[in-house]
N, CA and C of each residue as an Amber inpcrd file, in Angstrom:
protein
   282
 -11.4030000 200.1300000 128.0010000 -10.3940000 198.9740000 128.0850000
 -11.0800000 197.7740000 128.2110000 -10.5190000 196.6450000 127.6220000
 -10.8980000 195.4510000 127.3900000 -10.5840000 194.6170000 128.7710000
 -11.5740000 193.9910000 129.1150000 -11.3380000 193.1630000 130.4520000
 -10.5950000 191.8990000 129.9610000 -10.0930000 191.0100000 130.8800000
  -9.5100000 189.7630000 130.5030000 -10.2390000 188.8090000 129.6680000
 -11.5650000 188.7070000 130.0940000 -12.5460000 187.8350000 129.4290000
 -12.9340000 188.2670000 127.8970000 -12.8800000 189.6000000 127.6880000
 -13.1300000 190.1790000 126.3790000 -12.0420000 190.0580000 125.5200000
 -10.8090000 190.0340000 126.2150000  -9.5800000 189.8340000 125.3860000
  -9.5670000 188.4940000 124.9610000  -9.8050000 187.5620000 125.9410000
  -9.7680000 186.0930000 125.3650000 -10.9030000 185.8450000 124.3290000
 -11.9640000 186.4630000 124.5580000 -13.1370000 186.2490000 123.3160000
 -12.6470000 186.7330000 122.2440000 -11.9060000 187.9290000 122.1650000
 -11.4830000 188.4740000 120.8380000 -10.3030000 187.4410000 120.2080000
  -9.4800000 187.1040000 121.2240000  -8.6150000 185.8890000 120.7370000
  -9.3320000 184.7380000 120.1550000 -10.2460000 184.2080000 120.9570000
 -11.0300000 183.1240000 120.4140000 -11.5640000 183.2670000 118.9070000
 -12.2840000 184.5980000 118.8290000 -12.7420000 184.8330000 117.3990000
 -11.7440000 184.8520000 116.3620000 -10.5850000 185.5340000 116.6910000
  -9.5840000 185.6620000 115.6930000  -9.0340000 184.1760000 115.4700000
  -8.7270000 183.2490000 116.3780000  -8.2290000 182.0370000 116.2020000
  -9.2160000 181.0710000 115.5410000 -10.5070000 181.4460000 115.7560000
 -11.5800000 180.5240000 114.9410000 -11.5380000 180.8320000 113.6260000
 -11.2940000 182.1510000 113.2410000 -11.3600000 182.7090000 111.8300000
 -10.1050000 181.8580000 111.1690000  -8.9260000 182.0710000 111.8520000
  -7.5520000 181.5180000 111.2410000  -7.8590000 179.9140000 111.0050000
  -8.2790000 179.2580000 112.0570000  -8.5640000 177.7750000 112.0640000
  -9.4160000 177.5280000 110.9930000 -10.6330000 177.9680000 110.8090000
 -11.6480000 177.8950000 109.8180000 -11.1100000 177.9330000 108.4730000
 -10.1220000 179.0370000 108.1690000  -9.6450000 179.2010000 106.8540000
  -8.9760000 178.0270000 106.5190000  -8.4530000 177.0720000 107.1200000
  -7.8470000 175.8500000 106.7470000  -8.8560000 174.8430000 106.0440000
  -9.9300000 174.7890000 106.4780000 -11.0280000 174.0000000 106.1350000
 -11.2330000 173.6940000 104.5120000 -11.2810000 174.8580000 103.8900000
 -11.3740000 174.7310000 102.4170000 -10.3590000 174.1060000 101.5570000
  -9.1820000 174.3490000 102.1660000  -8.0570000 173.7200000 101.5800000
  -8.0000000 172.2020000 101.8700000  -8.5930000 171.8470000 102.9870000
  -8.5320000 170.3480000 103.3210000  -9.4900000 169.8130000 102.4380000
 -10.7270000 170.2930000 102.3640000 -11.8540000 169.7750000 101.5060000
 -11.5190000 169.6790000 100.2920000 -10.7650000 170.7150000  99.6530000
 -10.3840000 170.5330000  98.1330000  -9.4130000 169.4080000  98.1110000
  -8.4170000 169.4360000  98.9200000  -7.4000000 168.4070000  98.9080000
  -8.0000000 166.8210000  98.8330000  -8.9720000 166.8230000  99.8540000
  -9.7020000 165.6370000 100.1310000 -10.4610000 165.3600000  98.6680000
 -11.1450000 166.0360000  98.2440000 -12.0700000 165.8880000  96.9930000
 -11.4290000 165.6430000  95.7480000 -10.2650000 166.3030000  95.4620000
  -9.5950000 166.2740000  94.3290000  -8.4250000 165.0950000  94.3630000
  -8.1570000 164.7000000  95.6070000  -7.1230000 163.6480000  95.7980000
  -5.6910000 164.1000000  95.1860000  -5.5800000 165.3230000  95.0730000
  -4.3240000 165.7900000  94.2750000  -3.8430000 167.0110000  95.0510000
  -2.2750000 167.1000000  95.1360000  -1.7920000 167.9970000  95.8570000
  -0.7000000 168.7750000  95.0090000  -0.9710000 168.7440000  93.6680000
  -0.0750000 169.2500000  92.6070000   0.0780000 170.9000000  92.6520000
  -0.9280000 171.3690000  93.3320000  -0.9350000 172.9710000  93.3380000
  -0.8520000 173.4600000  94.7240000  -0.4530000 172.6510000  95.6040000
  -0.3510000 173.0540000  96.9620000   1.2390000 173.0840000  97.4140000
   1.5160000 174.1270000  97.9930000   2.9070000 174.4900000  98.5210000
   3.1540000 173.7480000  99.7290000   3.8890000 172.8080000  99.7560000
   4.3010000 172.0510000 100.9500000   5.2840000 172.8100000 101.8890000
   6.1040000 173.5270000 101.1330000   7.0240000 174.6400000 101.9760000
   6.1450000 175.5330000 102.6840000   5.0140000 176.0920000 102.0160000
   4.1020000 177.0530000 102.7730000   3.6180000 176.4520000 104.0130000
   2.9970000 175.1700000 103.8570000   2.4080000 174.4910000 105.0210000
   3.3540000 174.0830000 105.9610000   4.6820000 173.7510000 105.7000000
   5.6250000 173.2140000 106.6150000   5.9760000 174.8050000 107.3670000
   6.3260000 175.7760000 106.9850000   6.4410000 176.9240000 107.6730000
   5.2760000 177.3210000 108.4730000   4.0910000 177.2200000 107.8480000
   2.8550000 177.7080000 108.4750000   2.8450000 176.7900000 109.7930000
   3.0700000 175.6190000 109.5360000   2.7100000 174.6780000 110.7270000
   3.9000000 175.0500000 111.8530000   5.0080000 175.2700000 111.4420000
   6.0850000 175.8280000 112.4730000   5.6590000 176.9440000 113.0920000
   5.0270000 178.0730000 112.6140000   4.6440000 179.1830000 113.1660000
   3.2980000 178.9310000 114.1280000   2.4580000 177.9270000 113.7400000
   1.3030000 177.5940000 114.5710000   1.9890000 176.9300000 115.8930000
   3.0440000 176.0430000 115.6170000   3.5260000 175.3760000 116.8440000
   4.1220000 176.4010000 117.7270000   4.8200000 177.4440000 117.1850000
   5.4510000 178.5480000 117.9580000   4.3200000 179.2200000 118.6710000
   3.2320000 179.6200000 117.9370000   2.2070000 180.2610000 118.8070000
   1.4540000 179.3970000 119.8640000   1.5230000 178.1430000 119.6330000
   0.9190000 177.2890000 120.6350000   1.8310000 177.3580000 121.9760000
   3.1660000 177.2120000 121.6720000   4.0820000 177.3380000 122.7700000
   3.8560000 178.6840000 123.3990000   3.9450000 179.9060000 122.7010000
   3.6260000 181.1530000 123.2760000   2.3730000 181.1040000 124.1530000
   1.3960000 180.4580000 123.6760000   0.0610000 180.3660000 124.3620000
   0.1710000 179.7190000 125.8280000   0.8710000 178.6390000 125.6320000
   1.2160000 177.9160000 126.8870000   1.7990000 178.7600000 127.8600000
   2.9260000 179.3760000 127.4670000   3.8290000 180.2450000 128.2640000
   2.9190000 181.3250000 128.8190000   2.2460000 181.9140000 128.2240000
   1.1450000 183.1450000 128.7150000  -0.0670000 182.4270000 129.4480000
  -0.3740000 181.3360000 129.2780000  -1.5560000 180.6140000 129.7410000
  -2.7970000 181.1210000 129.1540000  -2.8000000 181.2660000 127.8820000
  -4.0060000 181.8370000 127.1960000  -4.8030000 180.6740000 126.6070000
  -6.0040000 180.5950000 127.1780000  -6.8560000 179.4490000 126.6070000
  -7.0820000 179.7380000 125.0570000  -7.3550000 181.0020000 124.6700000
  -7.6440000 181.3190000 123.2610000  -6.5160000 180.7330000 122.3500000
  -5.4020000 181.2550000 122.8220000  -4.2950000 180.8090000 121.8870000
  -3.8910000 179.2790000 122.0050000  -4.0610000 178.6940000 123.0700000
  -3.6930000 177.1750000 123.1170000  -4.8120000 176.3340000 122.2400000
  -6.0500000 176.8200000 122.5390000  -7.1340000 176.0740000 122.0080000
  -7.0180000 176.1040000 120.3920000  -7.0600000 177.4370000 119.9180000
  -7.3630000 177.5640000 118.4940000  -5.8780000 177.0950000 117.8020000
  -4.9040000 177.2600000 118.3580000  -3.6480000 176.8550000 117.7220000
  -3.3640000 175.2730000 117.8170000  -3.9360000 174.6800000 118.7770000
  -3.9690000 173.1020000 118.8120000  -4.8960000 172.5070000 117.7710000
  -5.9470000 173.2360000 117.4540000  -6.7610000 172.7140000 116.5150000
  -6.1350000 172.9690000 115.1300000  -5.4890000 174.2250000 114.9080000
  -5.0120000 174.5780000 113.5480000  -3.7510000 173.7620000 113.3680000
  -2.9710000 173.2950000 114.3930000  -1.7750000 172.3560000 114.1100000
  -2.1320000 171.0650000 113.7250000  -3.4000000 170.6900000 114.3840000
  -3.9090000 169.1960000 113.8610000  -4.3420000 169.3430000 112.3770000
  -5.0040000 170.3360000 111.9080000  -5.4550000 170.6070000 110.6890000
  -4.1810000 170.6150000 109.6020000  -3.2550000 171.3680000 109.8950000
  -1.8900000 171.5950000 109.3610000  -1.4770000 170.3040000 108.9800000
  -1.1930000 169.4640000 109.9950000  -0.5020000 168.1800000 109.9660000
  -1.5230000 167.1770000 109.0370000  -2.6570000 167.2360000 109.2070000
  -3.5340000 166.5590000 108.3970000  -3.2680000 166.8340000 106.9550000
  -3.5020000 168.2190000 106.6260000  -3.2940000 168.7250000 105.1670000
  -1.8690000 168.1970000 104.6880000  -0.9540000 168.3890000 105.6910000
   0.4280000 168.0490000 105.0060000   0.6630000 166.7030000 104.8050000
  -0.0580000 165.8210000 105.5580000   0.2480000 164.4270000 105.5870000
  -0.5290000 163.9440000 104.2120000  -1.7730000 164.4900000 104.1210000
  -2.4770000 164.2250000 102.9000000  -1.7550000 164.5020000 101.5490000
  -1.2190000 165.7450000 101.6420000  -0.5860000 166.3200000 100.3920000
   0.6680000 165.3740000 100.1520000   1.4090000 164.9560000 101.1820000
   2.4610000 164.1230000 100.9310000   1.9920000 162.6080000 100.3750000
   0.9580000 162.1580000 100.9020000   0.3110000 161.1270000 100.4150000
  -0.0260000 161.0330000  98.9460000  -0.8550000 162.0770000  98.5850000
  -1.3910000 162.2470000  97.2810000  -0.2070000 162.7680000  96.2780000
   0.7650000 163.5240000  96.6880000   1.9790000 163.7560000  95.8600000
   2.7170000 162.3490000  95.5940000   2.8230000 161.5200000  96.3820000
   3.3870000 160.1510000  96.0810000   2.4930000 159.5010000  95.2130000
   1.4330000 159.4920000  95.3250000   0.6230000 158.6450000  94.2850000
   0.5320000 159.3130000  92.8860000   0.5920000 160.7780000  92.9880000
   0.6790000 161.4210000  91.6020000   1.8010000 160.8930000  90.9750000
   3.1690000 161.0490000  91.5430000   4.4320000 160.5650000  91.0370000
   4.2880000 159.0280000  90.4600000   3.5820000 158.0820000  91.2520000
   3.5000000 156.7170000  90.7140000   2.6870000 156.6450000  89.4980000
   1.7520000 157.4790000  89.3850000   0.8680000 157.4600000  88.1840000
   1.6710000 157.8620000  86.8380000   2.5970000 158.7050000  87.1060000
   3.3270000 159.3730000  85.8380000   4.2480000 158.3190000  85.2840000
């Protein structure tokens, strides 16, 4: 049976993987300065899910859930904001 600290470690590792998975999308968006192939609906719903996970983590007082979802939420907000910015500039150029 996993102890509390082992369970938190598994949560941190899982959250780390989930959070890091956003970095390639952020890098590509930044590099190409284009959001034409990005689903804003997907990122909106994903961000909502992250926010709910964060509230859940606060409710159960889980450092792993709070820490990783806080960072993920910041990344999703940055990606969403850049996507809106680049989408606006893409439509101005057309």
